[in-house]
C-alpha positions in Angstrom: 36.3 -29.0 16.8 35.9 -25.8 14.7 32.6 -24.8 13.2 32.1 -25.5 9.5 32.5 -22.4 7.3 29.3 -20.9 5.9 28.5 -21.9 2.4 29.2 -19.0 -0.1 25.6 -19.4 -1.2 24.3 -18.5 2.3 25.4 -14.9 3.0 25.9 -13.8 6.6 23.0 -11.4 7.3 24.1 -10.8 10.9 25.0 -7.2 10.2 21.5 -6.3 9.2 19.6 -4.1 11.7 16.5 -6.4 11.8 18.8 -9.4 12.6 20.4 -7.9 15.6 19.6 -8.9 19.2 17.4 -6.6 21.2 19.2 -6.3 24.6 16.0 -5.0 26.2 14.4 -8.3 25.5 17.2 -10.8 26.4 15.0 -12.1 29.2 12.1 -12.9 27.0 12.2 -16.7 27.7 11.8 -15.9 31.5 9.0 -13.4 31.1 5.4 -14.2 32.3 2.4 -13.2 30.2 2.4 -9.6 31.5 6.2 -9.4 30.9 5.8 -10.5 27.3 3.1 -8.0 26.7 5.1 -5.2 28.2 8.1 -6.0 26.0 6.1 -6.4 22.8 3.8 -3.3 23.2 6.7 -1.2 24.6 8.8 -1.9 21.5 5.9 -1.2 19.1 6.2 2.5 19.8 9.4 2.4 17.7 7.3 1.4 14.6 5.3 4.7 14.7 8.4 6.7 15.3 10.2 5.0 12.5 7.5 5.9 10.0 7.4 9.5 11.2 11.1 9.8 10.8 10.9 8.5 7.2 8.3 11.1 6.2 10.7 12.9 3.9 11.4 9.7 1.9 7.8 8.7 1.9 6.8 12.1 0.6 9.4 12.0 -2.2 8.1 8.6 -3.3 4.4 9.5 -3.3 5.1 12.7 -5.2 6.9 10.7 -7.9 4.1 8.2 -8.1 1.5 11.0 -8.3 3.3 13.2 -10.8 1.5 14.2 -14.0 1.6 11.4 -16.5 2.0 8.6 -13.9 -0.6 7.3 -11.4 -3.7 9.5 -11.8 -7.3 9.8 -10.9 -8.3 8.7 -14.3 -10.2 5.5 -14.8 -13.2 4.3 -12.8 -16.3 6.4 -12.7 -15.5 8.6 -15.7 -14.4 5.7 -17.9 -11.4 7.8 -19.0 -8.1 6.3 -20.1 -6.3 4.4 -17.3 -3.4 6.1 -15.5 -0.4 4.4 -14.2 -0.3 1.7 -11.5 1.3 1.2 -8.1 2.8 -2.3 -7.8 4.0 -3.8 -4.5 6.5 -6.7 -4.6 7.7 -8.7 -1.7 8.2 -12.1 -0.1 6.9 -13.5 3.2 5.3 -10.9 5.6 6.4 -8.1 3.4 4.6 -9.6 0.4 1.5 -10.3 2.4 1.3 -6.7 3.6 1.6 -5.5 0.1 -1.2 -7.7 -1.2 -3.3 -6.7 1.8 -2.9 -3.0 1.0 -3.6 -3.5 -2.7 -6.7 -5.6 -2.0 -8.2 -2.9 0.2 -8.0 -0.1 -2.4 -10.9 -1.1 -4.6 -13.6 -1.3 -1.9 -12.3 1.8 -0.1 -11.7 4.1 -3.0 -13.6 2.4 -5.9 -10.5 2.1 -8.0 -10.3 -0.8 -10.4 -8.4 -3.8 -8.9 -5.6 -3.3 -11.5 -4.6 0.1 -10.3 -2.8 -1.0 -7.0 -1.4 -4.5 -7.3 0.3 -6.8 -4.8 2.8 -9.5 -6.0 4.1 -12.0 -3.5 6.8 -14.6 -3.9 5.2 -18.0 -4.4 1.9 -16.6 -5.7 -1.4 -16.3 -3.9 -0.9 -19.6 -2.2 1.9 -18.0 -0.2 -0.7 -15.8 1.5 -1.7 -18.8 3.6 1.2 -21.2 3.4 4.7 -20.0 3.7 6.9 -20.4 0.7 10.0 -18.5 1.9 12.4 -20.4 -0.4 10.9 -18.4 -3.3 12.4 -15.2 -2.0 16.0 -16.2 -3.0 15.2 -15.9 -6.8 16.5 -12.6 -8.1 14.3 -12.9 -11.2 11.4 -14.6 -9.3 8.9 -11.8 -10.1 9.7 -11.7 -13.9 6.7 -13.6 -15.1 4.2 -11.5 -13.1 5.9 -8.2 -14.1 6.0 -9.1 -17.8 2.3 -10.1 -17.7 1.4 -6.7 -16.4 3.0 -5.0 -19.4 4.8 -2.4 -17.4 5.0 1.1 -18.8 6.8 4.3 -17.8 3.6 5.4 -16.0 3.9 2.6 -13.5 5.6 2.5 -10.1 7.1 -0.5 -8.4 7.7 -0.6 -4.7 9.8 -3.5 -3.4 9.2 -4.3 0.2 11.9 -6.1 2.3 12.2 -5.7 6.0 15.9 -6.6 6.0 16.6 -4.8 2.7 18.4 -7.8 1.1 15.7 -10.1 -0.2 16.8 -11.1 -3.8 13.1 -11.4 -5.0 12.3 -7.8 -4.0 15.6 -6.3 -5.1 15.4 -8.1 -8.4 11.9 -6.8 -9.0 13.3 -3.2 -9.2 15.9 -4.3 -11.7 13.3 -6.2 -13.8 11.0 -3.2 -13.7 13.8 -0.9 -15.1 14.5 -3.6 -17.8 10.9 -3.7 -18.9 10.1 0.0 -18.5 13.2 2.2 -17.9 11.1 5.3 -17.1 9.0 3.7 -14.3 9.4 4.8 -10.7 11.1 2.2 -8.4 11.4 2.2 -4.6 12.5 0.0 -1.8 10.7 0.0 1.6 12.9 -1.5 4.2 13.4 -1.5 8.0 17.2 -1.8 7.8 19.9 0.7 7.0 21.2 -0.6 3.7 23.3 0.7 0.8 21.2 2.3 -2.0 20.3 -0.7 -4.2 20.8 -0.8 -8.0 17.7 0.2 -10.0 16.2 2.0 -7.0 14.9 5.5 -7.4 13.6 5.9 -3.9 15.0 4.3 -0.7 12.6 4.5 2.3 14.1 3.3 5.5 11.9 2.6 8.5 14.5 2.3 11.3 12.6 0.1 13.7 15.7 -1.6 15.2 16.1 -5.1 16.5 13.0 -7.2 17.3 11.9 -8.5 20.7 12.1 -12.0 19.1 15.4 -11.7 17.2 14.9 -11.6 13.4 11.0 -11.9 13.6 10.2 -9.0 11.3 6.5 -9.8 11.5 6.7 -7.7 14.7 7.9 -4.1 14.8 9.1 -4.2 11.2 5.7 -5.6 10.0 3.8 -3.0 11.9 5.9 -0.1 10.6 5.6 -1.5 7.0 1.8 -1.6 7.4 1.7 1.9 8.7 3.9 3.1 5.7 1.7 1.3 3.1 -1.4 2.8 4.7 0.2 6.3 4.4 1.3 5.7 0.8 -2.0 4.4 -0.6 -4.3 6.7 1.4 -2.2 9.9 0.5 -2.1 8.8 -3.1 -5.9 8.4 -3.2 -6.4 11.8 -1.5 -4.2 13.4 -4.1 -6.2 11.6 -6.8 -9.4 13.2 -5.6 -11.0 10.1 -4.2 -11.7 11.7 -0.8 -14.0 14.6 0.1 -13.1 16.4 3.3 -12.2 13.3 5.3 -15.0 11.2 3.9 -14.8 8.0 1.9 -17.0 9.4 -1.0 -15.8 6.7 -3.4 -16.6 3.8 -1.1 -18.2 0.9 -3.0 -21.5 -0.1 -1.3 -21.0 -3.8 -1.8 -22.3 -5.1 1.5 -24.5 -4.0 4.4 -21.7 -2.3 6.3 -20.5 -0.3 3.3 -24.0 0.5 2.3 -24.6 2.0 5.7 -21.4 3.9 5.5 -22.2 5.2 2.0 -25.6 6.5 3.2 -24.0 8.3 6.2 -21.5 9.9 3.8 -24.3 11.1 1.6 -26.1 12.5 4.6 -23.0 14.2 6.0 -22.2 16.0 2.7 -25.7 16.9 1.7 -27.7 17.2 4.9 -30.5 14.8 3.8 -31.9 12.2 6.2 -31.0 8.5 6.2 -34.1 7.4 4.2 -33.5 9.9 1.4 -29.8 9.0 1.4 -30.6 5.4 0.9 -33.0 6.3 -2.0 -30.3 8.4 -3.6 -27.8 5.6 -3.1 -30.0 3.1 -4.9 -30.7 5.5 -7.7 -27.0 6.1 -8.1 -26.3 2.3 -8.4 -24.5 2.2 -5.1 -22.1 5.1 -5.7 -22.1 7.7 -2.9 -20.3 10.2 -5.1 -22.9 10.0 -7.9 -25.7 10.2 -5.3 -24.1 13.4 -3.8 -23.8 15.0 -7.2 -27.4 14.1 -8.0 -28.7 15.7 -4.8 -26.5 18.8 -4.9 -27.0 19.6 -8.6 -30.5 18.3 -9.1 -29.5 15.9 -11.9 -30.1 12.3 -12.8 -27.6 9.5 -12.2 -26.5 9.5 -15.8 -26.0 13.3 -15.8 -24.1 13.0 -12.5 -21.7 10.4 -14.0 -21.2 12.6 -17.1 -20.3 15.6 -14.9 -17.8 13.4 -13.0 -16.3 12.2 -16.2 -16.0 15.8 -17.5 -14.6 17.4 -14.3 -12.7 14.5 -12.9 -13.1 12.6 -9.6 -12.6 15.5 -7.2 -16.0 16.2 -5.8 -15.2 19.9 -5.1 -14.5 20.3 -8.8 -17.7 18.6 -9.9 -19.8 20.8 -7.5 -18.0 24.0 -8.5 -16.3 24.5 -5.1 -12.7 24.4 -6.3 
């Protein structure tokens, strides 16, 4: 008896790189614990290599996002007009990774939560409970993107391991409809044709997964590495890092308060007790505390100098 034909509404994704079988792992079901670990960790090296190989595409995307008039260091400490935004859009694991990276930007770099945004198919509930069916809607992100009031200063990065998710691809088309001058990109782990409405195609060629089609594995790892690189590089270019120190860290708990005090000590040379006193006087801002100590000014004066010179600490301290 012949197999029933696939429904036209269910495209055959067997050609996609991340859906191929990994011949090195065809004995997975017979592997013991050590064998499983050997297969999984051995294949993970491909994730790092894939991100390194995509450096050119990553650089082009970051430069476009960081270009004058788009995402900028404005907003935050100085209270200046807000620059553009970086918006991640994805479904399933890809969407969760985008939301994760976006959520970590404010405590790490003290940028307002609205500067880097994560949108996931199915909404915040999909972070905990899978709602994979939502990913098939080409216009599924329309309400969220419209609510953001997209402008030409914004950048939208669609994330889709297989490169075919309608929700992610549709987000780029919607972005161009709402703000034709915005930057769009697709971050994928499969070699795909350049999609419509996509300005930047970033391919992380991780290859087939140990568990066929499970893109939470190598593809997910490579995606996380790429998002780390995008957001961190963008924040460095925006002046929110001094040397390799997190000078814009928000001291919102004991761990971050300790880190902020150490940053102050490392930049200024003062002891821990004085660093803590400066941090308190600066309202929890390591950068304000550093400017206070180095220039001998009050917290208000330090904030005024940051507003005048911009967020790059070297500029504020006259070291540029």
